[in-house]
C-alpha positions in Angstrom: 340.8 164.2 104.4 339.9 160.6 105.0 339.9 158.7 101.7 339.5 155.0 101.3 338.0 152.5 98.9 334.2 152.6 99.0 331.8 150.2 97.5 328.1 149.8 97.1 325.9 147.1 95.8 326.6 148.1 92.2 330.4 147.9 92.3 333.6 149.5 93.5 334.1 153.2 93.9 337.7 154.3 94.2 337.1 157.4 96.3 340.6 158.7 95.7 339.5 162.3 95.6 336.2 162.4 97.4 336.0 161.9 101.2 333.8 159.2 102.8 331.3 162.0 103.7 331.3 163.4 100.2 330.7 159.9 98.7 327.9 159.3 101.2 326.3 162.7 100.3 326.6 162.0 96.6 325.0 158.6 97.1 322.1 160.4 98.9 321.8 162.8 96.0 321.6 159.8 93.6 318.9 158.1 95.6 316.9 161.4 95.9 316.7 161.6 92.1 316.2 157.9 91.4 312.5 158.5 91.5 311.5 155.0 90.5 314.0 153.4 92.9 315.5 151.0 90.4 319.1 152.0 91.2 319.6 153.8 87.9 319.1 157.3 86.6 317.4 157.6 83.3 317.6 160.8 81.1 314.5 162.3 82.8 315.8 161.7 86.3 319.2 163.2 85.4 317.5 166.2 83.8 315.6 166.8 87.0 318.8 166.5 89.0 320.6 169.0 86.7 317.7 171.4 86.9 317.4 171.3 90.7 321.1 171.8 91.1 320.6 174.9 89.0 323.1 173.7 86.4 322.4 175.5 83.1 322.5 172.8 80.3 321.1 172.6 76.8 319.7 169.4 75.5 323.0 168.7 73.8 324.9 169.4 77.1 322.6 167.0 78.9 323.2 164.3 76.3 327.0 164.7 76.5 326.9 164.6 80.3 324.6 161.5 80.2 326.9 159.7 77.8 330.0 160.6 79.9 328.4 159.3 83.1 327.0 156.1 81.4 330.4 154.5 81.3 329.1 151.0 80.6 326.9 152.1 77.7 323.8 150.5 79.2 321.6 153.5 78.6 321.2 154.3 82.3 323.5 155.6 85.0 324.0 153.6 88.2 325.4 155.1 91.3 328.9 153.5 90.9 329.2 155.0 87.4 328.2 158.5 88.7 330.5 158.3 91.7 333.5 157.1 89.8 333.1 159.6 86.9 332.8 162.5 89.4 335.7 161.2 91.4 337.9 160.8 88.3 336.9 164.2 86.9 337.5 166.1 90.1 340.9 164.4 90.6 342.0 165.6 87.2 340.6 169.2 87.5 340.6 170.5 91.0 343.0 170.9 93.9 341.7 169.5 97.3 340.9 173.0 98.5 338.9 173.9 95.4 337.2 170.6 95.6 336.0 171.1 99.2 334.7 174.6 98.4 332.8 173.4 95.3 331.4 170.4 97.1 330.2 172.5 100.0 328.5 174.9 97.5 326.8 172.0 95.8 325.5 170.6 99.0 324.2 173.9 100.2 322.3 174.3 96.9 320.6 170.9 97.3 319.7 171.7 101.0 318.3 175.1 99.9 316.2 173.4 97.2 314.9 170.8 99.7 313.9 173.5 102.2 312.0 175.4 99.4 310.0 172.3 98.6 308.4 172.1 102.1 
């Protein structure tokens, strides 16, 4: 796997667990659900993302996920916050093989949903 420090206009992304390709794909996912294009996800945009990824979450679950991702406490989630939180979580929880399998499954779910929208 090719890992290196990645950055975007918001700030530094460590990219210690995710590959360059995975970071690029996750940035694309972020942009897809940032419906107003302001560079941040609000609660409604995150709920839409969770729903389309077919993640079962109660309102309380969504609130917890949102608070975990909103690492600066601003009330919104920027791409750097999302990427760093996902990278840190995956580094703590998964082996590289499990991570690759899970990421591929996530990507196929998003692609399947996009094709159903057309």
